C-alpha positions, -999 to 999 in steps of 0.1 A, spaced: -399 106 -450 -392 135 -433 -424 165 -431 -409 184 -455 -408 161 -478 -442 146 -474 -457 184 -477 -437 182 -516 -446 151 -518 -484 160 -511 -484 189 -534 -469 171 -561 -498 151 -569 -529 153 -584 -563 166 -570 -581 138 -585 -562 112 -582 -553 111 -547 -588 115 -542 -594 84 -565 -568 63 -545 -589 72 -509 -622 60 -523 -614 35 -535 -592 24 -503 -620 34 -482 -643 10 -502 -617 -18 -505 -619 -13 -467 -664 -16 -469 -659 20 -449 -686 47 -460 -674 80 -458 -695 85 -431 -682 56 -412 -640 71 -427 -650 106 -412 -658 95 -378 -627 70 -379 -602 98 -388 -616 130 -373 -618 142 -407 -656 160 -420 -678 142 -441 -678 171 -465 -642 174 -466 -635 137 -468 -660 140 -497 -645 174 -518 -608 159 -512 -632 120 -533 -642 143 -564 -612 156 -563 -626 194 -551 -599 201 -529 -562 186 -517 -565 176 -483 -534 185 -458 -505 165 -454 -525 161 -415 -557 153 -431 -540 125 -453 -524 108 -418 -549 109 -405 -575 91 -437 -544 69 -439 -540 56 -405 -585 54 -402 -571 31 -428 -547 14 -417 -523 16 -445 -491 36 -445 -488 69 -456 -472 66 -486 -499 39 -496 -519 68 -503 -495 79 -530 -490 48 -549 -507 37 -577 -516 70 -590 -507 74 -627 -492 103 -641 -511 134 -651 -516 146 -682 -494 180 -694 -527 209 -692 -515 239 -707 -543 269 -708 -542 293 -728 -554 328 -721 -559 359 -745 -565 393 -729 -597 408 -728 -612 375 -732 -638 364 -715 -628 334 -690 -652 315 -662 -663 344 -629 -658 384 -627 -664 383 -588 -673 426 -575 -654 426 -544 -663 461 -533 -671 494 -550 -648 498 -575 -623 466 -568 -634 434 -588 -613 402 -600 -617 382 -629 -606 344 -624 -576 339 -646 -588 293 -651 -627 283 -676 -624 257 -641 -611 259 -613 -620 228 -600 -595 200 -596 -565 229 -595 -535 233 -574 -537 275 -575 -566 302 -582 -551 326 -605 -569 362 -610 -571 392 -616 -568 419 -592 -583 452 -607 -589 487 -584 -599 522 -594 -587 550 -572 -597 550 -541 -611 514 -539 -607 486 -513 -613 452 -515 -628 432 -489 -608 417 -461 -604 376 -469 -592 345 -454 -588 311 -463 -584 279 -445 -549 270 -428 -524 261 -451 -535 279 -478 -504 302 -496 -514 337 -519 -492 359 -536 -505 397 -554 -477 405 -580 -486 447 -586 -484 449 -627 -501 488 -621 -504 513 -604 -498 511 -564 -516 494 -541 -511 492 -500 -517 455 -491 -520 447 -454 -518 411 -436 -530 408 -404 -514 440 -388 -492 447 -409 -486 466 -439 -468 473 -473 -474 502 -499 -465 476 -533 -453 498 -566 -452 482 -599 -425 448 -604 -434 450 -566 -449 412 -552 -460 403 -521 -465 367 -504 -474 348 -474 -497 326 -457 -534 332 -466 -549 323 -427 -549 357 -419 -568 387 -435 -554 399 -472 -568 437 -474 -558 455 -506 -565 489 -511 -558 512 -540 -542 546 -524 -524 563 -553 -555 585 -586 -550 559 -613 -562 523 -617 -539 497 -604 -542 461 -613 -520 430 -602 -524 393 -608 -531 370 -573 -522 337 -573 -538 315 -545 -530 276 -531 -547 256 -529 -581 271 -542 -596 285 -513 -635 277 -527 
């Protein structure tokens, strides 16, 4: 199996079920989380978050965990139950889990009520004229998409700057700083999706 196929296979796994599988294998091997952290080199806090479904981990962490448990990587994904189809409807103006201030005149609204166990974090961004959102970085392997739905934005990713109008989008690694600014005279809104959620 190629690395690319493994990445796709890993991304297809449900967060809570991969965590449950690792926990089962760990207990079968009679290892505590601390023992597995020491053997694998994966931080104890990271292992705990993977087992509880709060994060997915990376291919590298899965390889390290499988090696520490003494099982081939594919065994880590065996016996994972099929996912129950999920559909969450969000009506415009409906209250959601969280509204976050991202600086004077800038805010973000979480579009799902619960982010734990999800593969992506969808946000609605709103920036008043002249407003700037704080630079934001996420762990390596995290990706981000920003699509402008009204107004215009200037997005700086690392050293590169991009001017986006209505309908434009920007996609890339979220492990470098993303700074969003509304240089126009009208309010701007955008949809931002980060995957996996950077919590």
